[in-house]
N, CA, C and O atoms as a GROMACS GRO file, in nm:
protein
  424
    1MET      N    1  -5.952  -1.201  -1.924
    1MET     CA    2  -5.803  -1.177  -1.791
    1MET      C    3  -5.782  -1.340  -1.810
    1MET      O    4  -5.678  -1.367  -1.751
    2ALA      N    5  -5.830  -1.442  -1.861
    2ALA     CA    6  -5.760  -1.558  -1.884
    2ALA      C    7  -5.659  -1.550  -1.976
    2ALA      O    8  -5.556  -1.614  -1.951
    3ARG      N    9  -5.664  -1.500  -2.056
    3ARG     CA   10  -5.611  -1.524  -2.190
    3ARG      C   11  -5.479  -1.414  -2.132
    3ARG      O   12  -5.369  -1.459  -2.166
    4ARG      N   13  -5.472  -1.273  -2.049
    4ARG     CA   14  -5.355  -1.243  -2.022
    4ARG      C   15  -5.265  -1.320  -1.933
    4ARG      O   16  -5.144  -1.318  -1.950
    5SER      N   17  -5.332  -1.396  -1.823
    5SER     CA   18  -5.252  -1.446  -1.754
    5SER      C   19  -5.208  -1.602  -1.834
    5SER      O   20  -5.121  -1.680  -1.796
    6GLY      N   21  -5.275  -1.612  -1.925
    6GLY     CA   22  -5.220  -1.795  -2.007
    6GLY      C   23  -5.100  -1.691  -2.104
    6GLY      O   24  -5.020  -1.781  -2.133
    7ILE      N   25  -5.051  -1.584  -2.157
    7ILE     CA   26  -4.985  -1.512  -2.195
    7ILE      C   27  -4.925  -1.517  -2.058
    7ILE      O   28  -4.943  -1.624  -1.999
    8ALA      N   29  -4.860  -1.429  -1.996
    8ALA     CA   30  -4.815  -1.425  -1.928
    8ALA      C   31  -4.750  -1.575  -1.863
    8ALA      O   32  -4.632  -1.607  -1.874
    9LEU      N   33  -4.801  -1.616  -1.829
    9LEU     CA   34  -4.751  -1.756  -1.767
    9LEU      C   35  -4.675  -1.819  -1.926
    9LEU      O   36  -4.588  -1.907  -1.916
   10LEU      N   37  -4.698  -1.789  -2.009
   10LEU     CA   38  -4.644  -1.832  -2.132
   10LEU      C   39  -4.508  -1.800  -2.149
   10LEU      O   40  -4.421  -1.873  -2.198
   11ILE      N   41  -4.490  -1.634  -2.086
   11ILE     CA   42  -4.326  -1.553  -2.128
   11ILE      C   43  -4.271  -1.646  -1.977
   11ILE      O   44  -4.188  -1.735  -1.991
   12VAL      N   45  -4.317  -1.620  -1.866
   12VAL     CA   46  -4.274  -1.696  -1.742
   12VAL      C   47  -4.185  -1.797  -1.763
   12VAL      O   48  -4.066  -1.799  -1.731
   13ALA      N   49  -4.266  -1.906  -1.833
   13ALA     CA   50  -4.216  -2.048  -1.842
   13ALA      C   51  -4.077  -1.993  -1.959
   13ALA      O   52  -3.954  -1.990  -1.950
   14ALA      N   53  -4.174  -1.958  -2.059
   14ALA     CA   54  -4.054  -1.935  -2.170
   14ALA      C   55  -3.860  -1.893  -2.068
   14ALA      O   56  -3.762  -1.963  -2.042
   15LEU      N   57  -3.894  -1.751  -2.045
   15LEU     CA   58  -3.760  -1.729  -1.948
   15LEU      C   59  -3.711  -1.799  -1.852
   15LEU      O   60  -3.593  -1.797  -1.815
   16CYS      N   61  -3.824  -1.885  -1.794
   16CYS     CA   62  -3.725  -2.040  -1.709
   16CYS      C   63  -3.688  -2.128  -1.804
   16CYS      O   64  -3.577  -2.174  -1.778
   17VAL      N   65  -3.735  -2.172  -1.906
   17VAL     CA   66  -3.676  -2.249  -1.995
   17VAL      C   67  -3.529  -2.222  -2.086
   17VAL      O   68  -3.448  -2.297  -2.141
   18ALA      N   69  -3.540  -2.091  -2.073
   18ALA     CA   70  -3.432  -2.014  -2.196
   18ALA      C   71  -3.271  -2.053  -2.108
   18ALA      O   72  -3.255  -2.052  -1.986
   19PRO      N   73  -3.198  -2.075  -2.184
   19PRO     CA   74  -3.020  -2.054  -2.140
   19PRO      C   75  -3.023  -1.946  -2.070
   19PRO      O   76  -3.057  -1.829  -2.088
   20THR      N   77  -2.979  -2.012  -1.984
   20THR     CA   78  -2.895  -1.884  -1.854
   20THR      C   79  -2.737  -1.828  -1.923
   20THR      O   80  -2.696  -1.718  -1.959
   21PHE      N   81  -2.685  -1.943  -1.920
   21PHE     CA   82  -2.484  -1.918  -1.938
   21PHE      C   83  -2.527  -1.967  -2.062
   21PHE      O   84  -2.603  -2.061  -2.084
   22VAL      N   85  -2.467  -1.890  -2.142
   22VAL     CA   86  -2.386  -1.929  -2.275
   22VAL      C   87  -2.272  -1.905  -2.259
   22VAL      O   88  -2.223  -1.810  -2.199
   23ALA      N   89  -2.193  -2.038  -2.342
   23ALA     CA   90  -2.046  -1.985  -2.381
   23ALA      C   91  -1.987  -1.935  -2.408
   23ALA      O   92  -2.049  -1.893  -2.506
   24PRO      N   93  -1.866  -1.871  -2.415
   24PRO     CA   94  -1.812  -1.767  -2.499
   24PRO      C   95  -1.749  -1.888  -2.609
   24PRO      O   96  -1.746  -2.011  -2.604
   25ARG      N   97  -1.697  -1.780  -2.718
   25ARG     CA   98  -1.654  -1.863  -2.850
   25ARG      C   99  -1.557  -1.908  -2.807
   25ARG      O  100  -1.494  -1.845  -2.721
   26SER      N  101  -1.502  -2.064  -2.866
   26SER     CA  102  -1.364  -2.121  -2.793
   26SER      C  103  -1.280  -2.014  -2.859
   26SER      O  104  -1.304  -1.956  -2.964
   27GLN      N  105  -1.161  -1.998  -2.763
   27GLN     CA  106  -1.049  -1.882  -2.878
   27GLN      C  107  -0.946  -2.017  -2.908
   27GLN      O  108  -0.946  -2.135  -2.874
   28PRO      N  109  -0.890  -1.960  -2.963
   28PRO     CA  110  -0.743  -2.070  -2.983
   28PRO      C  111  -0.651  -2.065  -2.826
   28PRO      O  112  -0.664  -1.988  -2.731
   29PRO      N  113  -0.552  -2.186  -2.848
   29PRO     CA  114  -0.452  -2.180  -2.717
   29PRO      C  115  -0.373  -2.041  -2.731
   29PRO      O  116  -0.328  -1.993  -2.836
   30VAL      N  117  -0.366  -1.998  -2.630
   30VAL     CA  118  -0.269  -1.894  -2.600
   30VAL      C  119  -0.137  -1.974  -2.621
   30VAL      O  120  -0.099  -2.067  -2.549
   31GLU      N  121  -0.045  -1.901  -2.776
   31GLU     CA  122   0.101  -1.950  -2.803
   31GLU      C  123   0.240  -1.898  -2.642
   31GLU      O  124   0.241  -1.789  -2.585
   32VAL      N  125   0.298  -1.971  -2.622
   32VAL     CA  126   0.394  -1.954  -2.478
   32VAL      C  127   0.485  -1.932  -2.568
   32VAL      O  128   0.509  -2.015  -2.656
   33ASP      N  129   0.574  -1.770  -2.557
   33ASP     CA  130   0.693  -1.750  -2.612
   33ASP      C  131   0.766  -1.829  -2.534
   33ASP      O  132   0.716  -1.835  -2.421
   34THR      N  133   0.880  -1.904  -2.549
   34THR     CA  134   0.920  -1.981  -2.512
   34THR      C  135   1.089  -1.929  -2.501
   34THR      O  136   1.164  -1.982  -2.419
   35ALA      N  137   1.127  -1.837  -2.580
   35ALA     CA  138   1.172  -1.717  -2.551
   35ALA      C  139   1.179  -1.632  -2.417
   35ALA      O  140   1.271  -1.596  -2.344
   36ARG      N  141   1.070  -1.621  -2.417
   36ARG     CA  142   1.043  -1.507  -2.266
   36ARG      C  143   1.034  -1.607  -2.144
   36ARG      O  144   1.051  -1.570  -2.028
   37VAL      N  145   0.998  -1.765  -2.191
   37VAL     CA  146   0.989  -1.777  -2.050
   37VAL      C  147   1.131  -1.836  -1.965
   37VAL      O  148   1.161  -1.841  -1.846
   38ALA      N  149   1.206  -1.879  -2.106
   38ALA     CA  150   1.366  -1.923  -2.077
   38ALA      C  151   1.410  -1.769  -1.988
   38ALA      O  152   1.439  -1.787  -1.870
   39ALA      N  153   1.414  -1.673  -2.021
   39ALA     CA  154   1.466  -1.485  -1.981
   39ALA      C  155   1.395  -1.491  -1.882
   39ALA      O  156   1.466  -1.439  -1.796
   40ILE      N  157   1.297  -1.520  -1.832
   40ILE     CA  158   1.243  -1.504  -1.713
   40ILE      C  159   1.303  -1.607  -1.586
   40ILE      O  160   1.348  -1.590  -1.473
   41ALA      N  161   1.279  -1.707  -1.664
   41ALA     CA  162   1.361  -1.801  -1.574
   41ALA      C  163   1.489  -1.787  -1.496
   41ALA      O  164   1.517  -1.803  -1.377
   42ALA      N  165   1.590  -1.736  -1.654
   42ALA     CA  166   1.750  -1.728  -1.648
   42ALA      C  167   1.760  -1.583  -1.536
   42ALA      O  168   1.855  -1.533  -1.476
   43GLY      N  169   1.652  -1.556  -1.540
   43GLY     CA  170   1.680  -1.405  -1.434
   43GLY      C  171   1.612  -1.433  -1.254
   43GLY      O  172   1.627  -1.372  -1.148
   44LEU      N  173   1.557  -1.522  -1.283
   44LEU     CA  174   1.531  -1.575  -1.156
   44LEU      C  175   1.585  -1.669  -1.077
   44LEU      O  176   1.546  -1.706  -0.967
   45THR      N  177   1.710  -1.719  -1.162
   45THR     CA  178   1.795  -1.813  -1.078
   45THR      C  179   1.866  -1.768  -0.990
   45THR      O  180   1.923  -1.832  -0.903
   46PRO      N  181   1.867  -1.664  -1.006
   46PRO     CA  182   2.009  -1.594  -0.879
   46PRO      C  183   1.854  -1.687  -0.749
   46PRO      O  184   1.843  -1.800  -0.702
   47LEU      N  185   1.763  -1.556  -0.739
   47LEU     CA  186   1.675  -1.586  -0.605
   47LEU      C  187   1.621  -1.764  -0.550
   47LEU      O  188   1.593  -1.802  -0.436
   48ALA      N  189   1.621  -1.839  -0.674
   48ALA     CA  190   1.624  -1.949  -0.656
   48ALA      C  191   1.789  -2.090  -0.597
   48ALA      O  192   1.792  -2.204  -0.550
   49LEU      N  193   1.900  -1.983  -0.640
   49LEU     CA  194   2.036  -2.014  -0.589
   49LEU      C  195   2.062  -1.972  -0.425
   49LEU      O  196   2.143  -2.024  -0.349
   50GLU      N  197   1.964  -1.858  -0.394
   50GLU     CA  198   2.043  -1.817  -0.280
   50GLU      C  199   1.929  -1.886  -0.157
   50GLU      O  200   1.818  -1.937  -0.168
   51GLN      N  201   2.003  -1.864  -0.058
   51GLN     CA  202   1.957  -1.993   0.042
   51GLN      C  203   1.860  -1.845   0.130
   51GLN      O  204   1.889  -1.727   0.149
   52PRO      N  205   1.743  -1.928   0.165
   52PRO     CA  206   1.630  -1.785   0.232
   52PRO      C  207   1.695  -1.736   0.368
   52PRO      O  208   1.781  -1.795   0.432
   53ALA      N  209   1.626  -1.599   0.402
   53ALA     CA  210   1.685  -1.525   0.500
   53ALA      C  211   1.630  -1.626   0.623
   53ALA      O  212   1.512  -1.662   0.628
   54SER      N  213   1.748  -1.674   0.739
   54SER     CA  214   1.749  -1.765   0.866
   54SER      C  215   1.650  -1.666   0.929
   54SER      O  216   1.607  -1.563   0.877
   55ALA      N  217   1.626  -1.706   1.028
   55ALA     CA  218   1.548  -1.644   1.163
   55ALA      C  219   1.661  -1.590   1.230
   55ALA      O  220   1.772  -1.597   1.178
   56TYR      N  221   1.641  -1.531   1.352
   56TYR     CA  222   1.747  -1.457   1.456
   56TYR      C  223   1.705  -1.660   1.583
   56TYR      O  224   1.636  -1.743   1.642
   57ASP      N  225   1.802  -1.611   1.541
   57ASP     CA  226   1.888  -1.756   1.649
   57ASP      C  227   1.793  -1.741   1.799
   57ASP      O  228   1.746  -1.839   1.857
   58SER      N  229   1.778  -1.613   1.842
   58SER     CA  230   1.694  -1.592   1.990
   58SER      C  231   1.643  -1.429   1.958
   58SER      O  232   1.680  -1.346   1.874
   59VAL      N  233   1.545  -1.429   2.062
   59VAL     CA  234   1.431  -1.351   2.100
   59VAL      C  235   1.554  -1.212   2.130
   59VAL      O  236   1.550  -1.100   2.078
   60VAL      N  237   1.675  -1.273   2.248
   60VAL     CA  238   1.773  -1.160   2.228
   60VAL      C  239   1.837  -1.107   2.116
   60VAL      O  240   1.852  -0.985   2.108
   61ALA      N  241   1.877  -1.184   2.029
   61ALA     CA  242   1.944  -1.139   1.935
   61ALA      C  243   1.854  -1.008   1.835
   61ALA      O  244   1.902  -0.906   1.786
   62MET      N  245   1.686  -1.066   1.828
   62MET     CA  246   1.601  -0.986   1.753
   62MET      C  247   1.626  -0.876   1.842
   62MET      O  248   1.662  -0.779   1.776
   63LEU      N  249   1.622  -0.851   1.972
   63LEU     CA  250   1.617  -0.759   2.054
   63LEU      C  251   1.687  -0.634   2.043
   63LEU      O  252   1.643  -0.520   2.041
   64GLN      N  253   1.845  -0.693   2.035
   64GLN     CA  254   1.945  -0.596   2.043
   64GLN      C  255   1.949  -0.552   1.904
   64GLN      O  256   2.001  -0.440   1.894
   65SER      N  257   1.910  -0.607   1.786
   65SER     CA  258   1.928  -0.572   1.688
   65SER      C  259   1.813  -0.424   1.661
   65SER      O  260   1.845  -0.313   1.617
   66TRP      N  261   1.686  -0.468   1.702
   66TRP     CA  262   1.626  -0.376   1.719
   66TRP      C  263   1.636  -0.241   1.816
   66TRP      O  264   1.568  -0.138   1.816
   67LEU      N  265   1.737  -0.277   1.890
   67LEU     CA  266   1.765  -0.105   2.017
   67LEU      C  267   1.914  -0.125   1.948
   67LEU      O  268   1.995  -0.069   2.022
   68VAL      N  269   1.973  -0.175   1.849
   68VAL     CA  270   2.071  -0.105   1.775
   68VAL      C  271   2.029   0.004   1.680
   68VAL      O  272   2.077   0.118   1.674
   69GLY      N  273   1.901  -0.064   1.586
   69GLY     CA  274   1.832   0.015   1.453
   69GLY      C  275   1.772   0.121   1.531
   69GLY      O  276   1.745   0.225   1.470
   70GLY      N  277   1.747   0.113   1.646
   70GLY     CA  278   1.652   0.267   1.680
   70GLY      C  279   1.760   0.334   1.720
   70GLY      O  280   1.777   0.446   1.672
   71ILE      N  281   1.850   0.285   1.810
   71ILE     CA  282   1.950   0.400   1.844
   71ILE      C  283   2.024   0.506   1.766
   71ILE      O  284   2.052   0.620   1.802
   72ALA      N  285   2.063   0.418   1.598
   72ALA     CA  286   2.096   0.488   1.501
   72ALA      C  287   2.000   0.605   1.435
   72ALA      O  288   2.025   0.714   1.383
   73LEU      N  289   1.852   0.518   1.469
   73LEU     CA  290   1.758   0.623   1.399
   73LEU      C  291   1.768   0.748   1.468
   73LEU      O  292   1.786   0.856   1.410
   74VAL      N  293   1.752   0.729   1.639
   74VAL     CA  294   1.756   0.848   1.736
   74VAL      C  295   1.874   0.945   1.710
   74VAL      O  296   1.859   1.067   1.720
   75LEU      N  297   2.006   0.881   1.674
   75LEU     CA  298   2.106   0.926   1.626
   75LEU      C  299   2.106   1.036   1.483
   75LEU      O  300   2.176   1.135   1.464
   76ILE      N  301   2.017   0.985   1.410
   76ILE     CA  302   2.055   1.066   1.265
   76ILE      C  303   1.938   1.163   1.332
   76ILE      O  304   1.971   1.271   1.380
   77TYR      N  305   1.789   1.116   1.332
   77TYR     CA  306   1.721   1.240   1.382
   77TYR      C  307   1.725   1.359   1.476
   77TYR      O  308   1.659   1.462   1.481
   78GLY      N  309   1.842   1.302   1.562
   78GLY     CA  310   1.929   1.406   1.670
   78GLY      C  311   2.001   1.496   1.575
   78GLY      O  312   2.001   1.617   1.596
   79ALA      N  313   2.043   1.461   1.504
   79ALA     CA  314   2.175   1.557   1.396
   79ALA      C  315   2.111   1.626   1.336
   79ALA      O  316   2.140   1.735   1.285
   80ALA      N  317   1.972   1.542   1.338
   80ALA     CA  318   1.889   1.672   1.193
   80ALA      C  319   1.844   1.754   1.254
   80ALA      O  320   1.796   1.852   1.196
   81PHE      N  321   1.844   1.738   1.455
   81PHE     CA  322   1.752   1.852   1.440
   81PHE      C  323   1.835   1.943   1.537
   81PHE      O  324   1.794   2.055   1.567
   82VAL      N  325   1.972   1.884   1.592
   82VAL     CA  326   2.091   1.983   1.626
   82VAL      C  327   2.093   2.073   1.481
   82VAL      O  328   2.059   2.190   1.499
   83ALA      N  329   2.119   2.045   1.372
   83ALA     CA  330   2.154   2.093   1.242
   83ALA      C  331   2.019   2.217   1.250
   83ALA      O  332   2.057   2.316   1.313
   84ALA      N  333   1.931   2.224   1.219
   84ALA     CA  334   1.802   2.240   1.196
   84ALA      C  335   1.838   2.422   1.307
   84ALA      O  336   1.844   2.536   1.262
   85LEU      N  337   1.853   2.378   1.447
   85LEU     CA  338   1.837   2.455   1.527
   85LEU      C  339   1.976   2.595   1.496
   85LEU      O  340   1.977   2.718   1.490
   86ALA      N  341   2.063   2.501   1.485
   86ALA     CA  342   2.221   2.597   1.454
   86ALA      C  343   2.220   2.605   1.324
   86ALA      O  344   2.325   2.598   1.260
   87ASN      N  345   2.102   2.622   1.268
   87ASN     CA  346   2.163   2.693   1.115
   87ASN      C  347   2.175   2.849   1.128
   87ASN      O  348   2.103   2.944   1.159
   88PRO      N  349   2.303   2.826   1.087
   88PRO     CA  350   2.360   2.979   1.108
   88PRO      C  351   2.265   3.079   1.025
   88PRO      O  352   2.224   3.181   1.080
   89LEU      N  353   2.225   3.045   0.872
   89LEU     CA  354   2.157   3.144   0.803
   89LEU      C  355   1.962   3.210   0.868
   89LEU      O  356   1.899   3.312   0.840
   90THR      N  357   1.920   3.055   0.983
   90THR     CA  358   1.810   3.104   1.045
   90THR      C  359   1.827   3.197   1.116
   90THR      O  360   1.740   3.283   1.125
   91LYS      N  361   1.986   3.206   1.209
   91LYS     CA  362   2.011   3.262   1.302
   91LYS      C  363   1.986   3.424   1.247
   91LYS      O  364   1.905   3.514   1.269
   92ARG      N  365   2.113   3.401   1.156
   92ARG     CA  366   2.130   3.518   1.040
   92ARG      C  367   2.003   3.646   1.045
   92ARG      O  368   2.010   3.764   1.077
   93ARG      N  369   1.862   3.542   0.989
   93ARG     CA  370   1.772   3.588   0.962
   93ARG      C  371   1.671   3.678   1.039
   93ARG      O  372   1.596   3.771   1.012
   94GLN      N  373   1.725   3.565   1.210
   94GLN     CA  374   1.628   3.644   1.325
   94GLN      C  375   1.713   3.797   1.318
   94GLN      O  376   1.661   3.908   1.312
   95GLU      N  377   1.823   3.771   1.320
   95GLU     CA  378   1.914   3.936   1.360
   95GLU      C  379   1.842   4.047   1.262
   95GLU      O  380   1.785   4.154   1.283
   96VAL      N  381   1.862   3.997   1.186
   96VAL     CA  382   1.844   4.117   1.062
   96VAL      C  383   1.711   4.158   1.105
   96VAL      O  384   1.687   4.279   1.110
   97LYS      N  385   1.590   4.044   1.146
   97LYS     CA  386   1.475   4.071   1.143
   97LYS      C  387   1.419   4.166   1.260
   97LYS      O  388   1.323   4.243   1.266
   98ALA      N  389   1.502   4.134   1.336
   98ALA     CA  390   1.503   4.201   1.453
   98ALA      C  391   1.580   4.383   1.462
   98ALA      O  392   1.550   4.472   1.541
   99GLU      N  393   1.674   4.384   1.359
   99GLU     CA  394   1.661   4.479   1.336
   99GLU      C  395   1.610   4.570   1.266
   99GLU      O  396   1.595   4.687   1.304
  100VAL      N  397   1.569   4.514   1.131
  100VAL     CA  398   1.444   4.607   1.092
  100VAL      C  399   1.332   4.600   1.164
  100VAL      O  400   1.236   4.642   1.099
  101ASP      N  401   1.308   4.567   1.266
  101ASP     CA  402   1.214   4.588   1.374
  101ASP      C  403   1.226   4.704   1.450
  101ASP      O  404   1.150   4.791   1.492
  102ALA      N  405   1.311   4.685   1.455
  102ALA     CA  406   1.363   4.780   1.550
  102ALA      C  407   1.368   4.929   1.480
  102ALA      O  408   1.314   5.014   1.550
  103ILE      N  409   1.413   4.970   1.375
  103ILE     CA  410   1.413   5.072   1.268
  103ILE      C  411   1.279   5.110   1.280
  103ILE      O  412   1.228   5.213   1.325
  104LYS      N  413   1.230   5.005   1.231
  104LYS     CA  414   1.057   5.026   1.221
  104LYS      C  415   1.022   5.136   1.306
  104LYS      O  416   0.984   5.249   1.275
  105LYS      N  417   1.044   5.076   1.438
  105LYS     CA  418   0.971   5.120   1.553
  105LYS      C  419   1.008   5.269   1.610
  105LYS      O  420   0.937   5.345   1.676
  106ALA      N  421   1.160   5.286   1.555
  106ALA     CA  422   1.197   5.410   1.563
  106ALA      C  423   1.182   5.495   1.485
  106ALA      O  424   1.224   5.608   1.509
   0.00000   0.00000   0.00000
């Protein structure tokens, strides 16, 4: 029994002393493609030159813009709803269906 616990103690000690973190192999530094960096920088320069969007001057201006946008959306959805209800094809299909149903009943 003593021998087994001694061996177990040696194994536990070896596990505690063993290195737990092994650093990865050193890799050569990543080469930077200067042409690609220059192209990206050239593409992003208009964004750097542009002034950032300014905030609303007042809460009233913000609310007015939301009101105008909301009214525009309501008008667009209203027009789409009216167009859906006033669809002549749908009305004609309903008329034909009513005629067919009347013929089937007769």
